[in-house]
C-alpha positions in Angstrom: -4.7 -6.3 19.4 -7.1 -8.1 16.5 -6.1 -11.5 15.3 -7.2 -12.3 11.8 -7.9 -16.1 10.7 -8.0 -17.5 7.3 -9.5 -21.2 6.4 -10.6 -23.1 3.7 -13.4 -24.9 5.5 -16.2 -23.9 7.5 -19.2 -25.6 9.1 -21.9 -24.6 11.7 -24.4 -21.5 11.0 -23.2 -18.0 10.8 -25.1 -15.9 13.3 -26.0 -12.0 12.7 -26.2 -9.7 15.8 -27.0 -6.4 17.2 -23.8 -5.2 15.4 -25.4 -6.2 11.9 -26.2 -9.0 9.5 -23.8 -11.5 8.7 -24.0 -13.0 5.3 -21.6 -14.9 2.6 -20.9 -13.0 -0.5 -18.2 -13.7 -3.4 -15.1 -11.7 -3.2 -15.8 -9.6 -6.2 -19.1 -8.7 -4.7 -17.8 -7.6 -1.5 -15.1 -5.2 -3.3 -17.8 -3.4 -4.7 -19.4 -2.7 -1.5 -18.9 0.5 0.8 -16.2 -1.0 3.2 -14.4 0.3 6.1 -11.6 2.2 5.3 -8.7 -0.3 6.0 -10.8 -3.5 4.6 -9.4 -3.5 1.3 -5.8 -3.6 2.9 -7.0 -6.6 5.2 -8.1 -8.3 1.7 -4.3 -8.2 0.9 -3.5 -10.4 3.9 -6.1 -13.0 3.3 -5.7 -13.1 -0.3 -2.1 -12.8 -1.0 1.1 -14.4 0.4 2.8 -11.0 0.5 1.9 -9.8 4.0 0.7 -11.4 7.5 -0.1 -8.2 9.4 -1.4 -4.6 9.2 0.2 -2.3 11.6 -1.2 0.9 13.1 1.7 2.8 14.7 -0.5 5.4 16.7 2.8 6.6 18.9 4.6 7.4 15.5 4.2 10.4 13.5 1.9 8.7 10.9 -1.5 7.4 11.7 -2.0 5.5 8.6 -1.7 1.7 8.6 1.2 -0.3 6.8 0.9 -3.7 5.6 3.8 -6.1 6.8 
């Protein structure tokens, strides 16, 4: 299970790790980058009030994620 959090404020310092560099960028610039295959779906959760989760049904017939 993975939890996604949304906020309008942030304080502190972002820190990169061995997994990669962490950076801030405008949303429109992010959408032009090569993204993980489901990150665009996750952006729908953060940028609209239409969805609250992305659901992966590995036991079902389809492994495609569904926005709920």
